[in-house]
DSSP file (Angstrom, degrees, kcal/mol; ACC not computed):
  #  RESIDUE AA STRUCTURE BP1 BP2  ACC     N-H-->O    O-->H-N    N-H-->O    O-->H-N    TCO  KAPPA ALPHA  PHI   PSI    X-CA   Y-CA   Z-CA
    1    1 A M              0   0    0      0, 0.0    42,-0.2     0, 0.0     2,-0.1   0.000 360.0 360.0 360.0 144.6   -4.9   35.0    1.4
    2    2 A S  E     -a   43   0A   0     40,-0.7    42,-2.9    16,-0.0     2,-0.4  -0.405 360.0-140.5 -81.2 157.3   -7.2   32.4   -0.3
    3    3 A Q  E     -a   44   0A   0     40,-0.2     2,-0.3    12,-0.2    42,-0.2  -0.996  14.2-130.1-127.8 122.2   -7.5   28.8    1.2
    4    4 A A        -     0   0    0     40,-2.4    43,-0.5    -2,-0.4     2,-0.4  -0.598  30.6-174.0 -74.0 130.8   -7.7   25.8   -1.2
    5    5 A T        -     0   0    0     -2,-0.3     2,-0.6    41,-0.1     9,-0.1  -0.976  22.3-145.3-131.5 143.7  -10.6   23.5   -0.4
    6    6 A F        +     0   0    0     -2,-0.4     7,-0.1     7,-0.1    -2,-0.0  -0.938  38.4 142.5-113.0 115.0  -11.7   20.2   -1.7
    7    7 A A     >  +     0   0    0     -2,-0.6     4,-0.5     5,-0.2     3,-0.4  -0.607   9.1 162.8-146.0  75.4  -15.4   19.8   -1.8
    8    8 A P  T  4 S+     0   0    0      0, 0.0     3,-0.1     0, 0.0    -1,-0.1   0.782  75.1  42.9 -76.0 -20.0  -16.5   17.9   -4.8
    9    9 A F  T  4 S+     0   0    0      1,-0.2    -2,-0.0     2,-0.1     0, 0.0   0.513 104.7  61.9-101.2  -8.8  -20.0   16.9   -3.8
   10   10 A T  T  4 S-     0   0    0     -3,-0.4    -1,-0.2     2,-0.2     3,-0.1   0.617  94.7-130.6 -93.1 -12.4  -21.1   20.2   -2.2
   11   11 A G     <  +     0   0    0     -4,-0.5     2,-0.6     1,-0.3    -2,-0.1   0.448  67.2 127.8  78.5  -2.2  -20.9   22.3   -5.4
   12   12 A V        +     0   0    0     -5,-0.3    -1,-0.3     1,-0.0    -5,-0.2  -0.780  36.9 180.0 -94.6 119.0  -18.9   24.9   -3.4
   13   13 A G        -     0   0    0     -2,-0.6     2,-0.3    -3,-0.1    -7,-0.1  -0.397  13.3-144.6-110.3-170.0  -15.7   25.8   -5.2
   14   14 A W        -     0   0    0     -2,-0.1   -10,-0.1    -9,-0.1   -12,-0.0  -0.942   8.1-166.7-145.7 162.3  -12.7   28.1   -4.5
   15   15 A A        -     0   0    0     -2,-0.3   -12,-0.2   -12,-0.1     4,-0.1  -0.983  34.5 -94.7-152.5 148.8  -10.4   30.3   -6.4
   16   16 A P        -     0   0    0      0, 0.0    27,-0.1     0, 0.0     3,-0.1  -0.275  35.4-124.2 -56.7 150.8   -7.1   32.1   -5.7
   17   17 A R  S    S+     0   0    0     25,-0.4     2,-0.5     1,-0.2    26,-0.1   0.885 100.2  39.5 -68.4 -36.0   -7.8   35.7   -4.7
   18   18 A W  S    S+     0   0    0     24,-0.2    23,-3.2     2,-0.0     2,-0.3  -0.968  70.4 141.6-117.3 121.6   -5.4   36.9   -7.6
   19   19 A K  E     +C   40   0B   0     -2,-0.5     2,-0.3    21,-0.2    21,-0.2  -0.933  18.6 128.3-156.5 133.2   -5.5   35.2  -11.0
   20   20 A G  E     -C   39   0B   0     19,-1.6    19,-3.3    -2,-0.3     2,-0.4  -0.989  43.1-114.3-172.5 178.5   -5.2   36.7  -14.4
   21   21 A T  E     -C   38   0B   0     -2,-0.3     2,-0.5    17,-0.2    17,-0.2  -0.997  13.3-161.1-134.8 128.7   -3.5   36.9  -17.8
   22   22 A A  E     -C   37   0B   0     15,-2.4    15,-3.7    -2,-0.4     2,-0.3  -0.933  19.1-174.0-107.1 133.5   -1.3   39.6  -19.3
   23   23 A T  E     -C   36   0B   0     -2,-0.5     2,-0.4    13,-0.3    13,-0.2  -0.957  18.7-168.0-130.2 141.4   -1.0   39.5  -23.1
   24   24 A L  E     -C   35   0B   0     11,-2.8    11,-2.5    -2,-0.3     2,-0.3  -0.999  17.9-177.6-126.9 130.9    1.0   41.4  -25.7
   25   25 A A  E     -C   34   0B   0     -2,-0.4     2,-0.3     9,-0.2     9,-0.3  -0.943   8.4-170.9-129.4 151.4    0.1   40.9  -29.4
   26   26 A W  E     -C   33   0B   0      7,-3.1     7,-3.0    -2,-0.3     2,-0.3  -0.987   2.4-176.9-142.2 145.5    1.5   42.2  -32.6
   27   27 A K  E     +C   32   0B   0     -2,-0.3     2,-0.3     5,-0.2     5,-0.2  -0.970   9.1 166.5-145.9 130.9    0.3   42.1  -36.2
   28   28 A R  E >   -C   31   0B   0      3,-3.1     3,-2.1    -2,-0.3    -2,-0.0  -0.904  64.8 -55.7-144.2 113.6    1.9   43.3  -39.5
   29   29 A G  T 3  S-     0   0    0     -2,-0.3    44,-0.1     1,-0.3    -1,-0.1  -0.359 122.7  -9.2  51.2-122.3    0.4   42.1  -42.8
   30   30 A P  T 3  S+     0   0    0      0, 0.0    39,-2.8     0, 0.0     2,-0.4   0.490 122.2  82.4 -86.1  -0.6    0.4   38.4  -43.0
   31   31 A L  E <   +CD  28  68B   0     -3,-2.1    -3,-3.1    37,-0.2     2,-0.3  -0.874  50.6 169.2-111.6 135.1    2.4   37.9  -39.8
   32   32 A S  E     +CD  27  67B   0     35,-2.2    35,-3.0    -2,-0.4     2,-0.3  -0.989   3.3 174.2-142.5 149.8    1.1   38.0  -36.3
   33   33 A A  E     -CD  26  66B   0     -7,-3.0    -7,-3.1    -2,-0.3     2,-0.3  -0.989   4.5-175.3-151.2 154.8    2.5   37.0  -32.8
   34   34 A N  E     -CD  25  65B   0     31,-2.2    31,-2.2    -2,-0.3     2,-0.3  -0.990  11.6-157.4-150.7 160.5    1.6   37.1  -29.2
   35   35 A V  E     -CD  24  64B   0    -11,-2.5   -11,-2.8    -2,-0.3     2,-0.4  -0.989  15.0-172.4-133.1 135.7    3.0   36.4  -25.7
   36   36 A A  E     -CD  23  63B   0     27,-2.8    27,-2.4    -2,-0.3     2,-0.5  -0.991  11.7-158.6-131.0 139.4    0.9   35.8  -22.7
   37   37 A G  E     -CD  22  62B   0    -15,-3.7   -15,-2.4    -2,-0.4     2,-0.5  -0.961  10.6-156.6-118.4 130.9    1.8   35.4  -19.0
   38   38 A R  E     -CD  21  61B   0     23,-3.3    23,-2.1    -2,-0.5     2,-0.4  -0.870  11.4-160.1-103.9 129.9   -0.7   33.5  -16.8
   39   39 A Y  E     -CD  20  60B   0    -19,-3.3   -19,-1.6    -2,-0.5     2,-0.4  -0.893  14.5-172.5-115.0 138.8   -0.5   34.3  -13.1
   40   40 A V  E     -CD  19  59B   0     19,-2.0    19,-1.5    -2,-0.4    18,-1.4  -0.975  25.8-136.7-119.9 110.9   -1.8   32.3  -10.1
   41   41 A G        -     0   0    0    -23,-3.2    15,-0.1    -2,-0.4    18,-0.0  -0.197  31.7 -80.7 -72.1 164.2   -1.5   34.2   -6.8
   42   42 A R        +     0   0    0     15,-0.3   -40,-0.7   -26,-0.1   -25,-0.4  -0.299  55.4 167.0 -64.8 140.8   -0.4   32.8   -3.6
   43   43 A Y  E     -aB   2  56A   0     13,-2.9    13,-3.3   -42,-0.2     2,-0.3  -0.975  40.9 -91.4-150.8 160.2   -2.9   30.8   -1.5
   44   44 A R  E     -aB   3  55A   0    -42,-2.9   -40,-2.4    -2,-0.3    11,-0.2  -0.554  49.6-112.9 -74.1 131.7   -2.9   28.5    1.5
   45   45 A D        -     0   0    0      9,-2.6     7,-0.1    -2,-0.3    -1,-0.1  -0.028  43.3 -74.4 -61.4 163.1   -2.5   24.8    0.6
   46   46 A Y        -     0   0    0      1,-0.1     4,-0.3   -43,-0.1    56,-0.2  -0.372  38.4-167.9 -66.5 141.4   -5.3   22.1    1.0
   47   47 A Q        +     0   0    0    -43,-0.5    -1,-0.1     2,-0.1   -42,-0.1   0.422  67.4  83.8-108.2  -6.0   -5.8   21.1    4.6
   48   48 A E  S    S+     0   0    0      1,-0.2    -1,-0.1     2,-0.1    55,-0.1   0.815  95.2  38.7 -74.5 -34.0   -8.0   18.0    4.1
   49   49 A N  S    S-     0   0    0     53,-0.4    -1,-0.2     1,-0.3    -2,-0.1   0.822 137.4  -4.9 -87.0 -36.9   -5.2   15.4    3.4
   50   50 A A  S    S-     0   0    0     -4,-0.3    -1,-0.3    52,-0.2    -2,-0.1  -0.795  75.4-117.2-160.7 112.6   -2.6   16.7    6.0
   51   51 A P        +     0   0    0      0, 0.0     2,-0.3     0, 0.0    -4,-0.1  -0.208  53.0 155.2 -52.3 139.4   -2.9   19.9    8.2
   52   52 A N        -     0   0    0     -7,-0.1    -2,-0.0     2,-0.1    -8,-0.0  -0.983  57.0-130.0-162.9 163.7   -0.1   22.2    7.2
   53   53 A N        +     0   0    0     -2,-0.3     2,-0.1     2,-0.1    -6,-0.0   0.151  61.6 137.7-107.9  14.8    1.2   25.7    7.1
   54   54 A H        -     0   0    0     -8,-0.1    -9,-2.6   -10,-0.1     2,-0.4  -0.424  34.3-165.7 -71.3 135.8    2.2   25.4    3.3
   55   55 A N  E     +B   44   0A   0    -11,-0.2     2,-0.2    -2,-0.1   -11,-0.2  -0.918  12.9 175.4-112.2 146.4    1.5   28.3    1.0
   56   56 A T  E     +B   43   0A   0    -13,-3.3   -13,-2.9    -2,-0.4     2,-0.3  -0.789  33.2  57.4-137.8-175.1    1.6   27.8   -2.7
   57   57 A G        +     0   0    0    -15,-0.2   -15,-0.3    -2,-0.2   -16,-0.2  -0.672  36.3 126.9  93.4-152.9    0.9   29.7   -5.9
   58   58 A N        +     0   0    0    -18,-1.4     2,-0.3    -2,-0.3   -17,-0.2   0.910  52.4 141.4  51.2  52.8    2.5   33.0   -6.9
   59   59 A T  E     -D   40   0B   0    -19,-1.5   -19,-2.0   -18,-0.0     2,-0.4  -0.895  42.7-151.4-124.8 143.9    3.6   31.6  -10.2
   60   60 A W  E     -D   39   0B   0     -2,-0.3     2,-0.4   -21,-0.2   -21,-0.2  -0.957   7.8-167.5-112.2 135.4    3.8   32.8  -13.7
   61   61 A I  E     -D   38   0B   0    -23,-2.1   -23,-3.3    -2,-0.4     2,-0.5  -0.991  13.3-144.8-125.2 136.3    3.5   30.6  -16.9
   62   62 A V  E     +D   37   0B   0     -2,-0.4    31,-2.8   -25,-0.2    32,-0.3  -0.870  18.0 178.2-105.6 125.6    4.5   32.0  -20.3
   63   63 A D  E     +D   36   0B   0    -27,-2.4   -27,-2.8    -2,-0.5     2,-0.3  -0.881   5.2 174.7-115.9 152.4    2.7   31.0  -23.5
   64   64 A S  E     -DE  35  90B   0     26,-2.5    26,-3.0    -2,-0.3     2,-0.3  -0.997   9.0-177.4-154.7 160.3    3.4   32.3  -27.1
   65   65 A S  E     -DE  34  89B   0    -31,-2.2   -31,-2.2    -2,-0.3     2,-0.4  -0.993   9.2-161.6-152.4 155.6    2.4   31.8  -30.7
   66   66 A I  E     -DE  33  88B   0     22,-3.0    22,-2.3    -2,-0.3     2,-0.4  -0.989  14.5-170.4-136.0 144.0    3.3   33.1  -34.1
   67   67 A R  E     -DE  32  87B   0    -35,-3.0   -35,-2.2    -2,-0.4     2,-0.5  -0.999  11.7-161.3-144.7 141.7    1.1   32.8  -37.2
   68   68 A Y  E     -DE  31  86B   0     18,-3.0    18,-1.6    -2,-0.4     2,-0.7  -0.968   7.2-156.6-123.0 118.8    1.5   33.4  -40.9
   69   69 A E  E     - E   0  85B   0    -39,-2.8     4,-0.5    -2,-0.5    16,-0.3  -0.881   5.0-160.8-102.9 117.4   -1.6   33.9  -43.3
   70   70 A F  S >  S+     0   0    0     14,-1.7     3,-0.9    -2,-0.7     4,-0.2   0.897  86.4  46.4 -67.4 -48.5   -0.4   33.0  -46.8
   71   71 A G  G >  S+     0   0    0     13,-0.7     3,-2.1     1,-0.2    -1,-0.2   0.804  95.4  75.9 -61.9 -31.9   -3.3   34.9  -48.7
   72   72 A A  G 3  S+     0   0    0     12,-0.3    -1,-0.2     1,-0.3    -2,-0.2   0.767  88.2  58.1 -60.9 -26.1   -3.1   38.0  -46.7
   73   73 A A  G <  S+     0   0    0     -3,-0.9    -1,-0.3    -4,-0.5    -2,-0.1   0.617  95.5  79.4 -81.3 -13.1    0.1   39.2  -48.5
   74   74 A E  S <  S-     0   0    0     -3,-2.1     5,-0.1    -4,-0.2    -3,-0.0  -0.682  93.4 -97.2 -97.4 152.1   -1.6   39.1  -51.9
   75   75 A P    >   -     0   0    0      0, 0.0     3,-1.8     0, 0.0     4,-0.3  -0.290  39.5-107.7 -59.4 153.9   -3.9   41.8  -53.3
   76   76 A Q  G >  S+     0   0    0      1,-0.3     3,-0.7     2,-0.2    -2,-0.1   0.809 118.4  52.6 -57.9 -34.8   -7.6   41.1  -52.8
   77   77 A S  G 3  S+     0   0    0      1,-0.2    -1,-0.3     3,-0.0    -3,-0.0   0.691 110.9  47.9 -69.3 -18.7   -8.2   40.4  -56.5
   78   78 A H  G <   +     0   0    0     -3,-1.8     2,-1.4    -7,-0.1    -1,-0.2   0.210  69.6 134.0-109.3  13.3   -5.3   37.9  -56.6
   79   79 A R    <   +     0   0    0     -3,-0.7    -8,-0.1    -4,-0.3     4,-0.1  -0.500  12.8 154.7 -73.4  95.4   -6.1   35.7  -53.6
   80   80 A R  S    S+     0   0    0     -2,-1.4    -1,-0.2     1,-0.1    -9,-0.1   0.744  70.1  54.9 -89.7 -27.8   -5.7   32.2  -55.0
   81   81 A R  S >  S-     0   0    0      1,-0.3     3,-0.6    -3,-0.2     2,-0.2   0.497  89.9-154.2 -84.9  -6.8   -4.8   30.6  -51.6
   82   82 A G  T 3   -     0   0    0      1,-0.2    -1,-0.3   -11,-0.1   -11,-0.1  -0.492  61.1 -28.0  67.3-138.8   -7.8   31.8  -49.9
   83   83 A H  E 3  S+ F   0 126B   0     43,-0.9    43,-1.2    -2,-0.2    -1,-0.2  -0.346  82.0 158.8-107.4  47.8   -7.1   32.1  -46.1
   84   84 A A  E <   + F   0 125B   0     -3,-0.6   -14,-1.7    41,-0.2   -13,-0.7  -0.481  14.1 176.7 -69.0 139.3   -4.5   29.5  -45.6
   85   85 A Y  E     -EF  69 124B   0     39,-2.4    39,-2.2   -16,-0.3     2,-0.4  -0.962  24.9-154.3-145.4 161.3   -2.4   29.9  -42.5
   86   86 A L  E     -EF  68 123B   0    -18,-1.6   -18,-3.0    -2,-0.3     2,-0.3  -0.996  19.3-174.2-139.4 131.3    0.3   28.2  -40.6
   87   87 A A  E     -EF  67 122B   0     35,-3.2    35,-3.1    -2,-0.4     2,-0.4  -0.962  10.9-167.7-131.4 143.6    0.7   28.8  -36.8
   88   88 A L  E     +EF  66 121B   0    -22,-2.3   -22,-3.0    -2,-0.3     2,-0.3  -0.996  20.7 165.3-131.6 134.3    3.3   27.6  -34.3
   89   89 A G  E     -EF  65 120B   0     31,-2.4    31,-2.2    -2,-0.4     2,-0.4  -0.924  22.6-151.5-144.7 164.6    2.8   28.0  -30.5
   90   90 A G  E     -EF  64 119B   0    -26,-3.0   -26,-2.5    -2,-0.3     2,-0.4  -0.989   4.0-155.4-145.3 137.9    3.9   26.9  -27.2
   91   91 A V  E    S+ F   0 118B   0     27,-3.4    27,-2.6    -2,-0.4   -28,-0.2  -0.921  86.3   5.9-111.5 139.3    2.3   26.5  -23.7
   92   92 A N  S >  S-     0   0    0     -2,-0.4     3,-2.2    25,-0.2    -1,-0.3   0.971  76.7-173.7  61.2  57.5    4.4   26.8  -20.6
   93   93 A L  T 3  S+     0   0    0    -31,-2.8   -30,-0.1    -3,-0.3    24,-0.1   0.846  79.1  50.0 -61.6 -37.4    7.5   27.8  -22.8
   94   94 A F  T 3  S-     0   0    0    -32,-0.3    -1,-0.3    22,-0.1    -2,-0.1   0.368 108.1-125.6 -87.5   7.7    9.9   27.6  -19.7
   95   95 A N    <   -     0   0    0     -3,-2.2     2,-0.4     1,-0.2    -2,-0.1   0.828  39.7-176.4  55.9  40.9    8.6   24.3  -18.8
   96   96 A R        -     0   0    0    -34,-0.1    -1,-0.2    20,-0.1    20,-0.1  -0.550  18.2-135.1 -75.1 126.4    7.8   25.3  -15.2
   97   97 A L        -     0   0    0     -2,-0.4    17,-0.1     1,-0.1     3,-0.1  -0.430  28.1 -95.8 -73.8 152.6    6.5   22.5  -13.1
   98   98 A P        -     0   0    0      0, 0.0    -1,-0.1     0, 0.0     3,-0.1  -0.459  46.1-106.2 -66.3 139.7    3.5   22.9  -10.9
   99   99 A P        -     0   0    0      0, 0.0     9,-0.5     0, 0.0   -43,-0.1  -0.226  44.1 -87.4 -57.9 154.1    4.3   23.8   -7.3
  100  100 A F        +     0   0    0      7,-0.1     2,-0.3    -3,-0.1     7,-0.3  -0.331  49.6 175.4 -60.2 142.0    3.9   21.2   -4.6
  101  101 A A        -     0   0    0      5,-1.1     2,-2.1     2,-0.1     5,-0.1  -0.995  42.6-106.3-146.2 150.4    0.6   20.8   -2.9
  102  102 A Y  S    S+     0   0    0     -2,-0.3   -53,-0.4   -56,-0.2     2,-0.2  -0.462  78.1 113.6 -80.1  70.7   -0.8   18.4   -0.4
  103  103 A T  S >  S-     0   0    0     -2,-2.1     3,-1.0   -54,-0.1    -2,-0.1  -0.767  83.5 -99.6-129.7 171.6   -3.0   16.4   -2.9
  104  104 A G  T 3  S+     0   0    0     -2,-0.2    -2,-0.0     1,-0.2    -1,-0.0   0.724 126.3  46.8 -70.7 -18.5   -2.9   12.8   -4.1
  105  105 A S  T 3  S-     0   0    0      2,-0.4    -1,-0.2    -4,-0.0     3,-0.1   0.414 110.1-123.0 -96.1   1.5   -1.2   14.0   -7.2
  106  106 A W  S <  S+     0   0    0     -3,-1.0    -5,-1.1     1,-0.2     2,-0.3   0.571  86.1  64.0  69.3  12.1    1.3   16.2   -5.4
  107  107 A Y  S    S-     0   0    0     -7,-0.3     2,-1.3     5,-0.1    -2,-0.4  -0.945  96.6 -94.9-149.5 167.1    0.2   19.4   -7.3
  108  108 A D    >>  -     0   0    0     -9,-0.5     3,-2.2    -2,-0.3     4,-2.0  -0.679  35.3-175.0 -89.2  89.7   -3.0   21.4   -7.4
  109  109 A Y  T 34 S+     0   0    0     -2,-1.3    -1,-0.2     1,-0.3     5,-0.1   0.624  79.4  66.8 -67.7 -10.7   -4.7   19.9  -10.5
  110  110 A S  T 34 S+     0   0    0      1,-0.1    -1,-0.3    -3,-0.1     3,-0.1   0.702 117.7  23.2 -76.7 -23.5   -7.5   22.6  -10.2
  111  111 A E  T <4 S+     0   0    0     -3,-2.2     2,-0.3     1,-0.1    -2,-0.2   0.599 120.7  45.5-117.9 -19.8   -5.0   25.3  -11.0
  112  112 A Y     <  -     0   0    0     -4,-2.0     2,-0.5   -13,-0.1    -1,-0.1  -0.848  64.0-132.4-131.3 163.8   -2.0   23.8  -12.9
  113  113 A D    >   -     0   0    0     -2,-0.3     3,-0.7     1,-0.1    -5,-0.0  -0.976   8.2-156.0-118.3 127.5   -1.4   21.4  -15.7
  114  114 A A  T 3  S+     0   0    0     -2,-0.5    -1,-0.1     1,-0.2    -5,-0.0   0.435  75.2  89.8 -86.7  -2.2    1.2   18.7  -15.2
  115  115 A R  T 3  S-     0   0    0      1,-0.2    -1,-0.2   -18,-0.0     2,-0.1   0.660  75.5-158.2 -69.3 -16.8    2.1   18.1  -19.0
  116  116 A G    <   +     0   0    0     -3,-0.7    -1,-0.2   -20,-0.1     2,-0.1  -0.449  55.6  11.7  71.4-150.4    4.9   20.8  -18.8
  117  117 A R        -     0   0    0    -24,-0.1     2,-0.4    -2,-0.1   -25,-0.2  -0.325  65.9-176.0 -59.9 132.0    5.8   22.3  -22.0
  118  118 A F  E     -F   91   0B   0    -27,-2.6   -27,-3.4    -2,-0.1     2,-0.4  -0.963   5.0-168.3-139.2 124.0    3.7   21.7  -25.0
  119  119 A V  E     -F   90   0B   0     -2,-0.4     2,-0.3   -29,-0.2   -29,-0.2  -0.886   9.5-172.5-111.9 137.7    4.5   22.9  -28.5
  120  120 A H  E     -F   89   0B   0    -31,-2.2   -31,-2.4    -2,-0.4     2,-0.4  -0.957  16.2-158.9-131.8 151.2    2.0   22.8  -31.3
  121  121 A L  E     -F   88   0B   0     -2,-0.3     2,-0.4   -33,-0.2   -33,-0.2  -0.996  17.2-172.8-123.1 127.8    2.0   23.4  -35.1
  122  122 A N  E     -F   87   0B   0    -35,-3.1   -35,-3.2    -2,-0.4     2,-0.3  -0.959   7.9-179.2-124.6 142.1   -1.4   24.2  -36.8
  123  123 A A  E     +F   86   0B   0     -2,-0.4     2,-0.3   -37,-0.2   -37,-0.2  -0.995  21.5 137.6-131.1 141.4   -2.2   24.5  -40.5
  124  124 A G  E     -F   85   0B   0    -39,-2.2   -39,-2.4    -2,-0.3     2,-0.3  -0.979  40.4-123.4-165.8 179.2   -5.6   25.3  -41.9
  125  125 A V  E     -F   84   0B   0     -2,-0.3     2,-0.4   -41,-0.3   -41,-0.2  -0.987  15.2-150.9-138.7 129.3   -7.8   27.2  -44.4
  126  126 A R  E      F   83   0B   0    -43,-1.2   -43,-0.9    -2,-0.3    -2,-0.0  -0.824 360.0 360.0 -93.3 138.3  -10.7   29.5  -43.6
  127  127 A F              0   0    0     -2,-0.4    -1,-0.1   -45,-0.1   -43,-0.0   0.394 360.0 360.0-104.8 360.0  -13.5   29.8  -46.2
């Protein structure tokens, strides 16, 4: 099992032994979608602030997005809208809070994001 360490001035970092992303994507014509699961494996908590036996990690966070390209539905010779698109997405869809850790912020800010669920809408044009 990995051990979290706080060493900002030594240049020595650490990472959980297991960390990864599994993604499923789909596209048909102008519509595309994807779902991603981000995993952080179990690791032993920081010991610098308070010696402890606490393990943290072993969490999944789910992200997703859907995108529609307006010009992709038209034949190549009739593309008046160029490559305009509209995309809707979400990060941490199930609003999973970071697990507790013995740090000043009460969670491991090197592995997790405290903002919770984040939904975004993007519109744009590619030239």
